[in-house]
mmCIF file of the C-alpha atoms, coordinates in Angstrom:
data_MODEL
# 
_entry.id   MODEL 
# 
loop_
_atom_site.group_PDB 
_atom_site.id 
_atom_site.type_symbol 
_atom_site.label_atom_id 
_atom_site.label_alt_id 
_atom_site.label_comp_id 
_atom_site.label_asym_id 
_atom_site.label_entity_id 
_atom_site.label_seq_id 
_atom_site.pdbx_PDB_ins_code 
_atom_site.Cartn_x 
_atom_site.Cartn_y 
_atom_site.Cartn_z 
_atom_site.occupancy 
_atom_site.B_iso_or_equiv 
_atom_site.pdbx_formal_charge 
_atom_site.auth_seq_id 
_atom_site.auth_comp_id 
_atom_site.auth_asym_id 
_atom_site.auth_atom_id 
_atom_site.pdbx_PDB_model_num 
ATOM 1   C CA . MET A 1 1   ? 24.402  -8.175  23.265 1.00 0.00 ? 1   MET A CA 1 
ATOM 2   C CA . ILE A 1 2   ? 21.082  -9.589  22.090 1.00 0.00 ? 2   ILE A CA 1 
ATOM 3   C CA . GLU A 1 3   ? 22.543  -13.114 22.164 1.00 0.00 ? 3   GLU A CA 1 
ATOM 4   C CA . GLU A 1 4   ? 22.738  -12.965 25.973 1.00 0.00 ? 4   GLU A CA 1 
ATOM 5   C CA . LEU A 1 5   ? 19.032  -12.282 26.414 1.00 0.00 ? 5   LEU A CA 1 
ATOM 6   C CA . PRO A 1 6   ? 16.608  -15.003 27.492 1.00 0.00 ? 6   PRO A CA 1 
ATOM 7   C CA . GLU A 1 7   ? 15.343  -17.176 24.666 1.00 0.00 ? 7   GLU A CA 1 
ATOM 8   C CA . PRO A 1 8   ? 11.644  -17.440 23.771 1.00 0.00 ? 8   PRO A CA 1 
ATOM 9   C CA . MET A 1 9   ? 10.110  -20.757 24.743 1.00 0.00 ? 9   MET A CA 1 
ATOM 10  C CA . PRO A 1 10  ? 7.491   -21.620 22.098 1.00 0.00 ? 10  PRO A CA 1 
ATOM 11  C CA . ASP A 1 11  ? 4.682   -23.923 23.137 1.00 0.00 ? 11  ASP A CA 1 
ATOM 12  C CA . GLU A 1 12  ? 2.150   -25.836 21.047 1.00 0.00 ? 12  GLU A CA 1 
ATOM 13  C CA . ASP A 1 13  ? 0.002   -22.713 20.567 1.00 0.00 ? 13  ASP A CA 1 
ATOM 14  C CA . SER A 1 14  ? 2.773   -20.217 19.789 1.00 0.00 ? 14  SER A CA 1 
ATOM 15  C CA . LYS A 1 15  ? 5.107   -22.393 17.685 1.00 0.00 ? 15  LYS A CA 1 
ATOM 16  C CA . PRO A 1 16  ? 3.700   -21.232 14.291 1.00 0.00 ? 16  PRO A CA 1 
ATOM 17  C CA . PHE A 1 17  ? 4.182   -17.593 15.362 1.00 0.00 ? 17  PHE A CA 1 
ATOM 18  C CA . TRP A 1 18  ? 7.876   -18.154 16.169 1.00 0.00 ? 18  TRP A CA 1 
ATOM 19  C CA . GLU A 1 19  ? 8.406   -20.187 12.990 1.00 0.00 ? 19  GLU A CA 1 
ATOM 20  C CA . GLY A 1 20  ? 6.946   -17.273 11.018 1.00 0.00 ? 20  GLY A CA 1 
ATOM 21  C CA . LEU A 1 21  ? 9.330   -14.800 12.621 1.00 0.00 ? 21  LEU A CA 1 
ATOM 22  C CA . GLY A 1 22  ? 12.198  -17.100 11.675 1.00 0.00 ? 22  GLY A CA 1 
ATOM 23  C CA . ALA A 1 23  ? 10.971  -16.989 8.072  1.00 0.00 ? 23  ALA A CA 1 
ATOM 24  C CA . GLY A 1 24  ? 10.800  -13.170 8.187  1.00 0.00 ? 24  GLY A CA 1 
ATOM 25  C CA . GLU A 1 25  ? 7.035   -12.877 8.341  1.00 0.00 ? 25  GLU A CA 1 
ATOM 26  C CA . LEU A 1 26  ? 4.341   -12.157 10.881 1.00 0.00 ? 26  LEU A CA 1 
ATOM 27  C CA . ARG A 1 27  ? 2.084   -15.208 11.169 1.00 0.00 ? 27  ARG A CA 1 
ATOM 28  C CA . LEU A 1 28  ? -1.073  -15.001 13.247 1.00 0.00 ? 28  LEU A CA 1 
ATOM 29  C CA . GLN A 1 29  ? -3.931  -17.348 13.933 1.00 0.00 ? 29  GLN A CA 1 
ATOM 30  C CA . THR A 1 30  ? -7.008  -16.473 11.854 1.00 0.00 ? 30  THR A CA 1 
ATOM 31  C CA . CYS A 1 31  ? -10.556 -17.658 12.515 1.00 0.00 ? 31  CYS A CA 1 
ATOM 32  C CA . ARG A 1 32  ? -11.998 -19.678 9.633  1.00 0.00 ? 32  ARG A CA 1 
ATOM 33  C CA . GLY A 1 33  ? -15.508 -18.750 10.801 1.00 0.00 ? 33  GLY A CA 1 
ATOM 34  C CA . CYS A 1 34  ? -15.330 -14.956 10.746 1.00 0.00 ? 34  CYS A CA 1 
ATOM 35  C CA . GLY A 1 35  ? -11.823 -14.092 9.527  1.00 0.00 ? 35  GLY A CA 1 
ATOM 36  C CA . ALA A 1 36  ? -10.763 -12.323 12.731 1.00 0.00 ? 36  ALA A CA 1 
ATOM 37  C CA . LEU A 1 37  ? -7.150  -12.524 13.807 1.00 0.00 ? 37  LEU A CA 1 
ATOM 38  C CA . ARG A 1 38  ? -6.489  -14.116 17.189 1.00 0.00 ? 38  ARG A CA 1 
ATOM 39  C CA . TRP A 1 39  ? -3.645  -12.989 19.420 1.00 0.00 ? 39  TRP A CA 1 
ATOM 40  C CA . PRO A 1 40  ? -2.571  -14.630 21.518 1.00 0.00 ? 40  PRO A CA 1 
ATOM 41  C CA . ALA A 1 41  ? -3.501  -17.885 19.811 1.00 0.00 ? 41  ALA A CA 1 
ATOM 42  C CA . ARG A 1 42  ? -6.422  -19.715 21.413 1.00 0.00 ? 42  ARG A CA 1 
ATOM 43  C CA . ALA A 1 43  ? -8.808  -22.574 20.804 1.00 0.00 ? 43  ALA A CA 1 
ATOM 44  C CA . ILE A 1 44  ? -12.002 -20.505 20.484 1.00 0.00 ? 44  ILE A CA 1 
ATOM 45  C CA . CYS A 1 45  ? -12.598 -17.282 18.540 1.00 0.00 ? 45  CYS A CA 1 
ATOM 46  C CA . ASN A 1 46  ? -13.589 -14.460 20.869 1.00 0.00 ? 46  ASN A CA 1 
ATOM 47  C CA . ARG A 1 47  ? -15.815 -12.954 18.145 1.00 0.00 ? 47  ARG A CA 1 
ATOM 48  C CA . CYS A 1 48  ? -17.826 -15.884 16.771 1.00 0.00 ? 48  CYS A CA 1 
ATOM 49  C CA . ALA A 1 49  ? -16.934 -18.807 19.098 1.00 0.00 ? 49  ALA A CA 1 
ATOM 50  C CA . SER A 1 50  ? -15.617 -20.920 16.214 1.00 0.00 ? 50  SER A CA 1 
ATOM 51  C CA . PHE A 1 51  ? -13.082 -23.646 16.964 1.00 0.00 ? 51  PHE A CA 1 
ATOM 52  C CA . GLU A 1 52  ? -11.747 -23.489 13.384 1.00 0.00 ? 52  GLU A CA 1 
ATOM 53  C CA . ALA A 1 53  ? -8.517  -21.568 12.785 1.00 0.00 ? 53  ALA A CA 1 
ATOM 54  C CA . GLU A 1 54  ? -5.452  -21.467 10.585 1.00 0.00 ? 54  GLU A CA 1 
ATOM 55  C CA . TRP A 1 55  ? -2.141  -19.618 10.661 1.00 0.00 ? 55  TRP A CA 1 
ATOM 56  C CA . VAL A 1 56  ? -1.578  -17.003 7.950  1.00 0.00 ? 56  VAL A CA 1 
ATOM 57  C CA . ALA A 1 57  ? 1.121   -14.483 7.061  1.00 0.00 ? 57  ALA A CA 1 
ATOM 58  C CA . CYS A 1 58  ? -0.110  -10.965 7.826  1.00 0.00 ? 58  CYS A CA 1 
ATOM 59  C CA . LYS A 1 59  ? 0.868   -7.486  6.745  1.00 0.00 ? 59  LYS A CA 1 
ATOM 60  C CA . ASP A 1 60  ? 3.335   -6.318  9.378  1.00 0.00 ? 60  ASP A CA 1 
ATOM 61  C CA . ASP A 1 61  ? 2.623   -2.588  9.566  1.00 0.00 ? 61  ASP A CA 1 
ATOM 62  C CA . GLY A 1 62  ? 1.285   -1.167  12.782 1.00 0.00 ? 62  GLY A CA 1 
ATOM 63  C CA . ILE A 1 63  ? 0.632   1.962   14.790 1.00 0.00 ? 63  ILE A CA 1 
ATOM 64  C CA . VAL A 1 64  ? 2.367   2.787   18.055 1.00 0.00 ? 64  VAL A CA 1 
ATOM 65  C CA . TRP A 1 65  ? -0.236  2.465   20.772 1.00 0.00 ? 65  TRP A CA 1 
ATOM 66  C CA . SER A 1 66  ? 2.022   2.979   23.776 1.00 0.00 ? 66  SER A CA 1 
ATOM 67  C CA . TRP A 1 67  ? 5.682   2.874   24.755 1.00 0.00 ? 67  TRP A CA 1 
ATOM 68  C CA . ILE A 1 68  ? 7.959   2.936   27.775 1.00 0.00 ? 68  ILE A CA 1 
ATOM 69  C CA . ARG A 1 69  ? 11.621  3.567   28.458 1.00 0.00 ? 69  ARG A CA 1 
ATOM 70  C CA . THR A 1 70  ? 12.868  0.978   30.931 1.00 0.00 ? 70  THR A CA 1 
ATOM 71  C CA . HIS A 1 71  ? 15.607  2.055   33.344 1.00 0.00 ? 71  HIS A CA 1 
ATOM 72  C CA . GLN A 1 72  ? 15.311  -0.809  35.845 1.00 0.00 ? 72  GLN A CA 1 
ATOM 73  C CA . VAL A 1 73  ? 17.464  -3.915  35.454 1.00 0.00 ? 73  VAL A CA 1 
ATOM 74  C CA . PHE A 1 74  ? 14.913  -6.718  35.826 1.00 0.00 ? 74  PHE A CA 1 
ATOM 75  C CA . ALA A 1 75  ? 17.341  -9.477  34.819 1.00 0.00 ? 75  ALA A CA 1 
ATOM 76  C CA . PRO A 1 76  ? 21.165  -9.547  34.652 1.00 0.00 ? 76  PRO A CA 1 
ATOM 77  C CA . ALA A 1 77  ? 21.137  -10.033 30.862 1.00 0.00 ? 77  ALA A CA 1 
ATOM 78  C CA . PHE A 1 78  ? 19.555  -6.563  30.498 1.00 0.00 ? 78  PHE A CA 1 
ATOM 79  C CA . ARG A 1 79  ? 22.145  -4.715  32.627 1.00 0.00 ? 79  ARG A CA 1 
ATOM 80  C CA . GLU A 1 80  ? 24.123  -3.366  29.650 1.00 0.00 ? 80  GLU A CA 1 
ATOM 81  C CA . ARG A 1 81  ? 20.979  -2.474  27.677 1.00 0.00 ? 81  ARG A CA 1 
ATOM 82  C CA . VAL A 1 82  ? 19.242  -0.061  30.061 1.00 0.00 ? 82  VAL A CA 1 
ATOM 83  C CA . PRO A 1 83  ? 17.722  2.296   29.320 1.00 0.00 ? 83  PRO A CA 1 
ATOM 84  C CA . TYR A 1 84  ? 15.812  0.735   26.417 1.00 0.00 ? 84  TYR A CA 1 
ATOM 85  C CA . VAL A 1 85  ? 12.466  1.386   24.760 1.00 0.00 ? 85  VAL A CA 1 
ATOM 86  C CA . VAL A 1 86  ? 9.656   -1.139  24.402 1.00 0.00 ? 86  VAL A CA 1 
ATOM 87  C CA . VAL A 1 87  ? 6.626   -0.363  22.213 1.00 0.00 ? 87  VAL A CA 1 
ATOM 88  C CA . GLN A 1 88  ? 3.087   -1.710  22.052 1.00 0.00 ? 88  GLN A CA 1 
ATOM 89  C CA . VAL A 1 89  ? 1.886   -1.752  18.451 1.00 0.00 ? 89  VAL A CA 1 
ATOM 90  C CA . GLY A 1 90  ? -1.651  -2.222  17.111 1.00 0.00 ? 90  GLY A CA 1 
ATOM 91  C CA . LEU A 1 91  ? -1.709  -3.827  13.672 1.00 0.00 ? 91  LEU A CA 1 
ATOM 92  C CA . VAL A 1 92  ? -3.081  -1.694  10.838 1.00 0.00 ? 92  VAL A CA 1 
ATOM 93  C CA . LEU A 1 93  ? -4.841  -4.839  9.589  1.00 0.00 ? 93  LEU A CA 1 
ATOM 94  C CA . GLN A 1 94  ? -6.757  -5.275  12.872 1.00 0.00 ? 94  GLN A CA 1 
ATOM 95  C CA . PRO A 1 95  ? -5.978  -2.601  15.513 1.00 0.00 ? 95  PRO A CA 1 
ATOM 96  C CA . ASP A 1 96  ? -7.185  -4.661  18.478 1.00 0.00 ? 96  ASP A CA 1 
ATOM 97  C CA . ILE A 1 97  ? -4.264  -7.033  17.847 1.00 0.00 ? 97  ILE A CA 1 
ATOM 98  C CA . ARG A 1 98  ? -1.427  -5.478  19.831 1.00 0.00 ? 98  ARG A CA 1 
ATOM 99  C CA . LEU A 1 99  ? 2.113   -6.793  19.851 1.00 0.00 ? 99  LEU A CA 1 
ATOM 100 C CA . ILE A 1 100 ? 5.076   -5.835  22.015 1.00 0.00 ? 100 ILE A CA 1 
ATOM 101 C CA . GLY A 1 101 ? 8.640   -5.386  20.806 1.00 0.00 ? 101 GLY A CA 1 
ATOM 102 C CA . GLY A 1 102 ? 11.827  -3.403  20.995 1.00 0.00 ? 102 GLY A CA 1 
ATOM 103 C CA . TRP A 1 103 ? 12.321  -0.057  19.262 1.00 0.00 ? 103 TRP A CA 1 
ATOM 104 C CA . HIS A 1 104 ? 14.748  0.512   16.363 1.00 0.00 ? 104 HIS A CA 1 
ATOM 105 C CA . ALA A 1 105 ? 15.314  4.236   15.977 1.00 0.00 ? 105 ALA A CA 1 
ATOM 106 C CA . ASP A 1 106 ? 17.568  6.966   17.355 1.00 0.00 ? 106 ASP A CA 1 
ATOM 107 C CA . ARG A 1 107 ? 14.576  8.819   18.761 1.00 0.00 ? 107 ARG A CA 1 
ATOM 108 C CA . ASP A 1 108 ? 11.565  8.175   20.934 1.00 0.00 ? 108 ASP A CA 1 
ATOM 109 C CA . PRO A 1 109 ? 8.500   6.622   19.312 1.00 0.00 ? 109 PRO A CA 1 
ATOM 110 C CA . LEU A 1 110 ? 5.410   8.765   18.806 1.00 0.00 ? 110 LEU A CA 1 
ATOM 111 C CA . VAL A 1 111 ? 2.015   7.446   19.821 1.00 0.00 ? 111 VAL A CA 1 
ATOM 112 C CA . GLY A 1 112 ? 0.005   7.114   16.609 1.00 0.00 ? 112 GLY A CA 1 
ATOM 113 C CA . GLU A 1 113 ? 2.972   6.827   14.241 1.00 0.00 ? 113 GLU A CA 1 
ATOM 114 C CA . VAL A 1 114 ? 3.099   4.096   11.624 1.00 0.00 ? 114 VAL A CA 1 
ATOM 115 C CA . VAL A 1 115 ? 5.762   1.451   12.162 1.00 0.00 ? 115 VAL A CA 1 
ATOM 116 C CA . THR A 1 116 ? 6.915   -1.712  10.466 1.00 0.00 ? 116 THR A CA 1 
ATOM 117 C CA . ALA A 1 117 ? 8.174   -4.992  11.877 1.00 0.00 ? 117 ALA A CA 1 
ATOM 118 C CA . ARG A 1 118 ? 11.855  -5.780  12.222 1.00 0.00 ? 118 ARG A CA 1 
ATOM 119 C CA . TYR A 1 119 ? 12.805  -9.438  12.387 1.00 0.00 ? 119 TYR A CA 1 
ATOM 120 C CA . VAL A 1 120 ? 15.923  -9.607  14.544 1.00 0.00 ? 120 VAL A CA 1 
ATOM 121 C CA . ARG A 1 121 ? 17.845  -12.867 14.262 1.00 0.00 ? 121 ARG A CA 1 
ATOM 122 C CA . ARG A 1 122 ? 19.949  -13.794 17.275 1.00 0.00 ? 122 ARG A CA 1 
ATOM 123 C CA . ALA A 1 123 ? 23.219  -15.740 17.102 1.00 0.00 ? 123 ALA A CA 1 
ATOM 124 C CA . SER A 1 124 ? 21.278  -18.712 18.531 1.00 0.00 ? 124 SER A CA 1 
ATOM 125 C CA . GLY A 1 125 ? 19.089  -18.719 15.407 1.00 0.00 ? 125 GLY A CA 1 
ATOM 126 C CA . THR A 1 126 ? 15.974  -17.479 17.209 1.00 0.00 ? 126 THR A CA 1 
ATOM 127 C CA . THR A 1 127 ? 14.219  -14.485 15.649 1.00 0.00 ? 127 THR A CA 1 
ATOM 128 C CA . VAL A 1 128 ? 12.380  -11.881 17.721 1.00 0.00 ? 128 VAL A CA 1 
ATOM 129 C CA . LEU A 1 129 ? 9.933   -9.177  16.666 1.00 0.00 ? 129 LEU A CA 1 
ATOM 130 C CA . ASP A 1 130 ? 10.864  -5.518  17.056 1.00 0.00 ? 130 ASP A CA 1 
ATOM 131 C CA . TRP A 1 131 ? 9.525   -2.312  15.478 1.00 0.00 ? 131 TRP A CA 1 
ATOM 132 C CA . ALA A 1 132 ? 10.900  0.651   13.542 1.00 0.00 ? 132 ALA A CA 1 
ATOM 133 C CA . PRO A 1 133 ? 9.356   3.832   12.134 1.00 0.00 ? 133 PRO A CA 1 
ATOM 134 C CA . LEU A 1 134 ? 8.009   3.417   8.611  1.00 0.00 ? 134 LEU A CA 1 
ATOM 135 C CA . SER A 1 135 ? 9.495   6.816   7.747  1.00 0.00 ? 135 SER A CA 1 
ATOM 136 C CA . PRO A 1 136 ? 12.743  8.193   9.237  1.00 0.00 ? 136 PRO A CA 1 
# 
């Protein structure tokens, strides 16, 4: 059950991201100097060196960059879930922003396919980010 999995532990930098997921949206840090998205969140823009940033809701479509089927039980909470698929997704909005999440489909992902975010709310109230094919 997803409720048994370890909980995310937001820190000062990632708190707005997790709050966004809870609201059903993908929020990322955006540079006020050049408009580039920053992930993970950081103090200085890696493109223009600006210290100015804000958190904004972003379009949550992406493209599968890579994926893996995990068979190893790395933690007891995952014992009943193996094997499971984890995908790395580059955002359509800015492909160098890549996010990791679970896979929601009855088939393997295809590298290059368009996906959309799934906001999965746990019984604890925490929401995590997973991905599903845009088309069945």
